[in-house]
C-alpha positions as CSV (number, residue, x, y, z in Angstrom):
1,M,-3.5,-40.7,6.2
2,T,-1.3,-43.0,8.1
3,A,-1.2,-44.9,11.3
4,S,1.4,-43.0,12.6
5,T,0.2,-39.6,11.3
6,A,-3.7,-39.7,12.0
7,T,-6.2,-37.9,14.2
8,L,-7.9,-40.0,17.0
9,Q,-11.4,-40.8,16.6
10,E,-13.7,-40.8,19.3
11,G,-13.1,-43.3,22.0
12,E,-10.6,-44.8,19.7
13,K,-7.2,-45.9,21.3
14,V,-3.5,-46.2,19.8
15,Q,-0.1,-47.3,21.1
16,A,1.6,-43.9,20.6
17,K,4.7,-42.5,22.5
18,P,4.1,-39.3,25.3
19,V,6.2,-36.1,23.7
20,P,9.7,-36.4,25.1
21,G,11.4,-33.0,26.3
22,D,12.3,-31.2,29.3
23,A,10.9,-27.7,31.0
24,G,14.3,-25.7,31.2
25,L,15.0,-23.5,33.7
26,P,12.3,-22.2,36.6
27,L,10.0,-19.6,35.2
28,V,11.8,-18.5,31.9
29,G,12.1,-22.2,30.4
30,Y,14.0,-21.5,27.1
31,T,12.3,-18.6,26.3
32,F,15.7,-16.8,25.9
33,H,17.5,-19.8,24.4
34,S,14.8,-19.5,21.5
35,M,15.0,-15.9,21.0
36,M,19.1,-15.4,21.7
37,N,19.4,-18.4,19.1
38,P,16.6,-19.8,17.4
39,I,18.7,-21.7,14.6
40,G,21.3,-23.2,17.3
41,F,18.7,-24.1,20.1
42,S,15.7,-25.8,17.5
43,R,19.1,-27.9,16.2
44,K,19.9,-29.0,19.5
45,R,16.5,-30.1,20.6
46,Y,15.8,-31.7,17.0
47,D,18.9,-33.8,17.5
48,Q,18.3,-34.4,20.9
49,Y,14.8,-35.6,21.2
50,G,13.8,-35.5,16.8
51,E,10.9,-33.9,14.9
52,V,9.0,-33.4,18.3
53,S,9.4,-32.2,21.5
54,W,8.2,-29.7,24.6
55,C,9.6,-27.5,26.6
56,N,8.7,-24.2,28.3
57,L,8.7,-20.9,26.3
58,F,7.1,-17.5,27.6
59,G,5.5,-18.8,30.4
60,T,4.0,-22.0,29.1
61,R,4.5,-25.6,28.0
62,M,4.6,-25.6,24.3
63,V,5.8,-28.5,21.8
64,S,7.7,-27.6,18.9
65,M,7.6,-29.8,15.5
66,F,10.4,-29.6,13.1
67,G,11.2,-30.3,9.3
68,P,9.0,-30.0,6.5
69,D,6.7,-33.3,7.4
70,A,5.6,-31.5,10.5
71,N,4.9,-28.1,8.4
72,Q,2.8,-30.6,5.6
73,F,1.0,-31.9,8.7
74,V,0.0,-29.4,10.2
75,F,-0.8,-26.6,7.1
76,Q,-2.8,-29.0,5.4
77,N,-4.6,-29.6,8.7
78,R,-6.6,-33.0,7.6
79,G,-9.5,-33.4,9.9
80,D,-9.5,-29.8,11.4
81,M,-7.3,-31.3,14.2
82,F,-5.3,-27.7,14.8
83,S,-6.8,-24.3,15.6
84,N,-5.2,-21.4,14.6
85,N,-7.1,-19.0,17.1
86,Q,-6.3,-20.7,19.9
87,G,-2.7,-20.4,18.8
88,W,-2.5,-17.1,18.1
89,D,-4.3,-15.9,20.4
90,F,-1.5,-16.8,22.9
91,F,0.7,-14.2,21.4
92,I,-1.3,-11.8,19.6
93,G,-5.3,-12.0,20.2
94,K,-5.3,-9.0,22.6
95,F,-3.7,-6.7,19.9
96,F,-5.1,-8.6,16.4
97,H,-8.2,-9.8,17.8
98,R,-10.3,-11.3,14.7
99,G,-8.0,-10.8,12.2
100,I,-7.9,-13.1,9.0
101,M,-5.0,-15.3,10.6
102,L,-6.8,-15.2,13.6
103,L,-10.0,-17.0,12.3
104,D,-10.6,-20.9,12.2
105,F,-12.2,-23.6,9.5
106,E,-15.9,-22.6,8.1
107,E,-15.4,-19.1,9.8
108,H,-12.1,-18.6,8.1
109,R,-13.3,-19.7,4.7
110,H,-16.4,-17.3,5.0
111,H,-13.7,-14.2,5.7
112,R,-11.2,-15.0,3.3
113,R,-13.6,-15.5,0.4
114,I,-14.9,-11.9,1.0
115,M,-11.5,-10.6,1.5
116,Q,-9.7,-12.7,-1.5
117,N,-11.2,-10.0,-4.0
118,A,-8.7,-7.3,-3.3
119,F,-5.9,-9.4,-3.8
120,K,-7.4,-10.5,-7.6
121,K,-5.2,-9.9,-10.7
122,P,-6.8,-7.3,-11.8
123,V,-6.4,-5.4,-8.2
124,L,-3.1,-6.4,-7.9
125,V,-2.4,-4.4,-11.4
126,Q,-4.3,-1.4,-9.9
127,Y,-2.1,-1.5,-6.8
128,L,1.3,-1.7,-8.8
129,A,-0.1,1.4,-10.9
130,E,-0.6,2.9,-7.2
131,M,2.7,2.0,-5.7
132,Q,5.1,4.1,-8.2
133,R,4.3,7.3,-7.0
134,P,4.5,7.0,-3.6
135,I,7.7,4.9,-4.0
136,E,9.1,7.5,-6.2
137,K,8.3,10.2,-4.0
138,G,9.7,8.6,-0.6
139,I,13.3,7.5,-2.2
140,Q,13.7,10.5,-3.8
141,K,14.1,12.0,0.2
142,W,17.0,9.4,0.6
143,L,20.6,11.3,0.6
144,P,23.8,9.5,0.0
145,Q,25.3,8.9,3.5
146,D,27.8,6.4,5.1
147,D,25.5,5.7,7.7
148,F,22.0,5.2,6.2
149,H,19.7,3.1,8.4
150,V,17.9,1.2,6.1
151,F,15.4,-0.5,8.1
152,T,14.3,2.8,9.2
153,A,13.8,3.9,5.9
154,I,12.3,1.3,4.2
155,K,9.7,1.0,7.1
156,K,8.7,4.4,6.6
157,L,8.3,3.8,2.9
158,T,6.4,0.6,3.2
159,L,3.9,2.1,5.9
160,D,3.3,5.0,3.8
161,M,2.8,3.1,1.1
162,A,0.5,0.6,3.1
163,T,-1.5,4.0,4.3
164,E,-2.0,5.1,0.7
165,I,-3.1,1.9,-1.5
166,F,-5.1,0.1,1.1
167,M,-6.9,2.9,2.6
168,G,-6.6,5.7,0.1
169,E,-5.2,8.2,2.8
170,K,-1.8,10.2,3.3
171,L,-0.5,10.1,6.4
172,G,0.2,13.5,8.0
173,P,1.2,13.9,11.4
174,E,-0.3,10.7,13.0
175,A,2.0,9.0,10.7
176,T,4.9,8.5,13.8
177,A,2.2,7.6,16.4
178,L,0.3,4.9,13.9
179,N,4.1,3.5,13.3
180,K,4.8,3.3,16.8
181,A,1.4,1.8,17.5
182,F,2.2,-1.2,14.8
183,I,5.7,-1.7,16.2
184,D,3.8,-2.1,20.1
185,T,1.5,-4.3,18.9
186,V,3.6,-6.5,16.8
187,R,6.4,-6.8,19.6
188,A,3.8,-7.3,22.6
189,G,3.3,-10.3,21.8
190,T,6.4,-12.3,22.8
191,S,6.1,-10.4,26.3
192,L,7.4,-12.4,29.5
193,V,5.1,-10.7,31.8
194,R,1.5,-11.0,29.7
195,Y,-0.1,-8.2,32.2
196,P,-0.5,-4.4,31.4
197,V,2.0,-3.6,33.5
198,P,2.6,0.4,33.0
199,G,5.8,0.9,31.0
200,G,5.8,-2.9,29.9
201,R,5.6,-4.6,26.6
202,W,2.2,-5.7,27.1
203,K,0.7,-2.6,28.1
204,K,2.6,-1.0,25.3
205,G,0.5,-3.0,22.8
206,L,-2.8,-3.0,24.1
207,D,-2.5,0.9,23.9
208,G,-0.8,0.8,20.5
209,R,-4.2,-1.6,19.7
210,K,-6.5,1.3,20.7
211,V,-4.8,3.6,18.8
212,L,-5.3,1.9,15.7
213,Y,-8.5,0.9,16.4
214,N,-9.8,4.5,17.0
215,Y,-8.1,5.5,13.6
216,F,-9.9,2.9,11.7
217,K,-12.9,3.4,13.4
218,S,-13.3,7.3,12.5
219,K,-12.6,6.7,8.8
220,I,-15.1,3.7,8.6
221,A,-18.5,5.8,7.9
222,E,-16.9,7.9,5.1
223,K,-15.4,4.4,3.4
224,R,-18.7,2.7,3.6
225,N,-20.1,5.6,1.3
226,S,-17.1,5.9,-0.9
227,D,-16.9,4.3,-4.2
228,G,-12.8,4.1,-3.5
229,M,-10.9,1.4,-5.3
230,D,-8.8,1.3,-1.8
231,L,-8.5,-1.7,0.4
232,F,-10.3,-0.3,3.2
233,S,-13.0,0.8,1.0
234,Q,-13.5,-2.5,-0.9
235,L,-13.7,-4.6,2.8
236,C,-16.5,-2.1,3.5
237,R,-18.5,-3.0,0.3
238,A,-17.6,-6.4,-0.1
239,E,-20.2,-8.9,0.2
240,T,-20.7,-12.5,-1.2
241,E,-23.5,-13.6,-4.0
242,E,-25.8,-14.1,-0.5
243,G,-25.0,-10.7,0.6
244,Q,-23.0,-11.3,3.5
245,K,-21.0,-8.4,4.3
246,F,-18.4,-7.5,7.1
247,T,-19.4,-5.9,10.2
248,D,-17.6,-2.2,10.8
249,D,-15.4,-4.5,13.8
250,D,-14.6,-7.0,11.3
251,V,-13.5,-4.2,9.0
252,I,-11.3,-2.8,11.5
253,N,-10.2,-6.3,12.9
254,H,-8.8,-6.9,9.0
255,M,-7.8,-3.8,8.4
256,I,-5.5,-3.7,11.7
257,F,-3.9,-7.4,10.8
258,L,-3.4,-6.4,7.1
259,M,-1.7,-3.2,7.5
260,M,0.9,-4.8,9.7
261,A,1.4,-7.8,7.6
262,A,1.8,-5.5,4.5
263,H,4.5,-3.7,5.9
264,D,6.2,-5.0,8.1
265,T,6.6,-8.3,6.7
266,S,7.7,-6.3,3.4
267,T,10.2,-4.5,5.2
268,I,11.5,-7.8,6.6
269,T,12.1,-9.2,3.5
270,L,13.7,-5.9,1.8
271,C,16.0,-5.5,4.7
272,T,17.2,-9.1,3.9
273,M,17.8,-8.8,0.3
274,F,19.7,-4.7,0.9
275,Y,22.1,-6.7,3.5
276,H,22.4,-9.9,1.0
277,L,23.0,-7.4,-1.8
278,A,25.1,-5.3,0.3
279,K,27.4,-8.3,1.4
280,N,27.6,-9.6,-2.3
281,P,27.9,-6.7,-4.8
282,D,28.2,-9.3,-7.6
283,W,24.5,-9.9,-7.5
284,Q,23.5,-6.0,-6.9
285,D,25.3,-5.3,-9.9
286,K,23.4,-8.6,-12.0
287,L,19.8,-6.9,-10.7
288,R,20.8,-3.6,-11.6
289,A,21.8,-4.2,-14.7
290,E,18.2,-6.5,-15.1
291,S,16.6,-3.5,-14.2
292,R,18.6,-1.1,-16.3
293,A,17.4,-3.7,-19.5
294,L,14.0,-3.3,-19.3
295,G,14.4,0.3,-20.1
296,K,11.6,1.6,-17.5
297,P,11.5,3.7,-14.5
298,H,8.9,1.8,-13.5
299,L,7.9,-1.8,-13.3
300,E,4.3,-3.1,-15.0
301,F,2.6,-6.0,-13.8
302,E,3.8,-8.0,-16.9
303,D,7.4,-7.4,-16.0
304,L,7.3,-8.9,-12.6
305,E,8.3,-12.3,-14.0
306,K,10.3,-10.9,-16.3
307,M,12.9,-10.4,-12.9
308,E,14.5,-13.5,-12.9
309,G,17.4,-12.5,-11.1
310,M,15.6,-10.4,-8.6
311,T,13.2,-13.5,-7.8
312,L,15.9,-15.4,-7.2
313,V,17.1,-13.1,-4.6
314,M,14.0,-12.3,-3.3
315,K,13.1,-16.4,-2.7
316,E,17.0,-17.0,-1.1
317,A,15.8,-14.3,1.3
318,L,12.6,-15.6,2.4
319,R,15.0,-18.4,3.1
320,L,17.1,-16.9,4.9
321,C,14.6,-15.0,7.3
322,A,11.6,-16.0,7.1
323,P,9.3,-12.9,8.1
324,V,7.2,-15.3,10.1
325,P,9.9,-17.5,12.2
326,S,7.3,-19.7,13.8
327,I,4.1,-20.4,13.5
328,P,1.6,-21.6,16.5
329,R,-1.5,-23.9,16.4
330,R,-3.4,-25.5,19.7
331,T,-4.4,-29.0,19.3
332,V,-8.4,-29.3,19.3
333,K,-8.0,-33.5,19.7
334,D,-6.2,-35.7,20.3
335,V,-3.2,-36.2,17.5
336,V,-0.6,-38.5,16.6
337,F,2.3,-37.6,14.4
338,K,4.8,-40.0,13.8
339,D,3.7,-42.7,16.4
340,I,3.8,-39.4,19.4
341,L,0.7,-38.8,20.9
342,I,0.0,-35.0,20.9
343,P,-3.2,-34.4,23.5
344,K,-5.5,-32.1,22.7
345,G,-5.4,-28.3,23.8
346,T,-1.7,-29.1,23.5
347,L,0.2,-25.4,22.4
348,I,2.6,-26.2,19.2
349,S,4.4,-24.3,17.1
350,I,6.2,-25.2,13.5
351,S,8.9,-23.1,12.2
352,P,9.7,-22.3,8.9
353,Y,12.9,-20.5,10.3
354,F,14.7,-23.2,11.5
355,T,13.1,-25.9,8.2
356,H,15.0,-23.5,5.8
357,Y,18.3,-24.0,7.7
358,M,18.1,-27.7,8.1
359,P,21.1,-29.3,6.4
360,E,19.2,-32.1,5.5
361,Y,17.0,-30.1,2.8
362,W,19.6,-27.3,2.0
363,K,23.3,-27.4,0.5
364,N,25.2,-24.8,3.2
365,P,22.3,-23.5,4.0
366,K,23.4,-20.8,6.0
367,Q,25.4,-18.9,2.6
368,F,23.5,-16.3,0.2
369,D,22.9,-18.5,-2.7
370,P,20.1,-17.8,-4.7
371,G,21.1,-20.3,-7.3
372,R,19.7,-22.7,-5.1
373,F,16.3,-21.3,-6.5
374,A,17.2,-21.7,-10.4
375,E,15.3,-24.1,-12.6
376,D,18.6,-26.2,-12.7
377,R,18.8,-26.8,-9.2
378,R,15.7,-26.1,-7.3
379,E,16.5,-27.1,-4.0
380,D,13.0,-25.8,-2.6
381,K,11.6,-29.5,-4.6
382,V,12.8,-31.3,-2.4
383,H,10.1,-31.6,-0.1
384,P,6.6,-29.4,-0.7
385,Y,7.2,-27.9,2.6
386,A,10.8,-27.5,3.0
387,W,10.4,-23.7,1.8
388,V,7.6,-22.5,3.7
389,P,7.7,-18.4,4.1
390,F,4.3,-18.1,3.5
391,G,3.1,-20.7,5.4
392,G,0.6,-23.8,3.3
393,G,-2.8,-24.6,3.3
394,A,-6.0,-22.9,3.9
395,H,-3.8,-20.1,5.8
396,M,-1.3,-19.8,3.3
397,C,-0.9,-16.1,3.3
398,I,-3.2,-14.0,1.6
399,G,-0.8,-11.2,0.3
400,L,1.9,-13.2,-0.5
401,H,1.7,-12.1,-4.3
402,F,0.8,-8.4,-3.0
403,A,4.3,-8.8,-1.2
404,E,6.0,-10.2,-4.6
405,V,4.6,-6.9,-6.6
406,Q,5.1,-4.4,-3.4
407,V,9.0,-5.8,-3.0
408,K,10.0,-5.8,-6.9
409,A,8.4,-2.3,-7.3
410,I,10.6,-0.7,-4.7
411,L,13.7,-2.5,-5.7
412,H,13.2,-2.1,-9.3
413,Q,13.5,1.9,-8.3
414,V,16.3,1.6,-5.9
415,L,18.5,0.0,-8.2
416,L,18.3,2.6,-10.8
417,R,18.9,5.3,-8.7
418,F,21.6,4.3,-5.4
419,K,24.3,1.7,-4.7
420,W,25.0,0.2,-1.3
421,S,27.9,-1.6,0.7
422,V,29.0,-2.5,4.0
423,D,32.4,-3.4,5.3
424,P,33.5,-7.4,4.3
425,D,33.7,-8.1,7.8
426,Y,30.0,-6.6,8.7
427,K,27.6,-8.9,10.3
428,M,23.8,-7.7,10.6
429,P,22.4,-8.9,13.8
430,V,19.0,-10.0,14.2
431,D,16.2,-9.1,16.7
432,M,14.2,-12.0,17.2
433,T,12.5,-10.8,20.2
434,S,9.2,-10.4,18.0
435,L,9.5,-10.6,14.3
436,P,13.2,-10.9,12.4
437,V,14.1,-7.5,12.0
438,P,17.7,-5.5,12.1
439,G,18.7,-5.0,16.0
440,D,21.2,-2.2,14.5
441,K,19.0,-1.0,11.6
442,L,20.9,-1.8,9.3
443,P,23.6,0.6,8.5
444,V,24.6,1.0,4.9
445,K,26.9,3.4,2.8
446,L,24.6,4.7,0.3
447,E,25.7,6.1,-2.8
448,F,24.1,7.4,-6.4
449,V,24.8,5.5,-9.0
């Protein structure tokens, strides 16, 4: 730890500059700027103020920390300077209460140790085997058409998969209500009006949370007494060597968060891959040839690393559209980063989305170029925190390997059955009002191969 990047000890004083910045427009600050053009807005702030600056966003003062050095400093969190809970709580605490991402320090480590058992290799092997039937069943319903909405189809597929694999359940009529509840809880976090006004996004989020809570609550007694291998059952039975277990509320809170993460982030990644493979048919053909060469209708676990082209495209999709575009924290101590003092109690944010587009670290960052991750180039190695779609440090996404399994399993089956295209002039609009999703549902021309 250097003098310019340090935590202040009690009573210690250091010469440091205040955070530069400006508030923006009255009341709304730069909220709309950041949502309508996140890369352009962040670039302007970075060029004007450097790696650290403040402005008003979502009705509060927030410090933005830009670039790989800031990512590393915040993710490593040496000395427990930054609180996850106090950062995320401002946005989603009301909706994803005490999910694994919203816990701090020793409590987080304790919960993660218990939960980690549900993401070890033997369990991932089982998950992959269990995925194949719902994937096949889901895509058999897809029909060739000129206006196939990829986002709608993929989101339904990943929710059905997450429910079957993580809960050991098959959704019936409640599927539509649960999907809407997940969408409403995610979108609520970026509400400008943060009160339960009827019809408002915040109120819809609170109502969605109740739907999800009641659904999981109704199933928990059965799961506690089951010998099922689904995630829900495993969390109900999970315990440490000392015999510590999750309470009912712990299980429900973790399931609401993990179910959201398991299908929302994978949906975003798959949509980004679908879009760029439609725009770059040579890469789509390459991946289809790779899948055909495997000679199997379904991927097995040992096949995952063989899908080299698919790995490159997935990494590039995660670079071009980080599923969690910005990550908040709140300082619990006075912190100095590169001679700038960030006071205790400050809401800060780092931006994987912006980092992935910085020309200082990436060649032609707006261009789809999966080859940048190939062994002979490895642009992501320019800095250990230049490519951070799964976060980093103690809070690195617990489901990152599950995400790879799910995305590859789906894409393999789709490639063997379909090809898809878009008009050469088409550009997918990205809706940034919550997580980055296709603003038009990503319509493509879908055909059998």
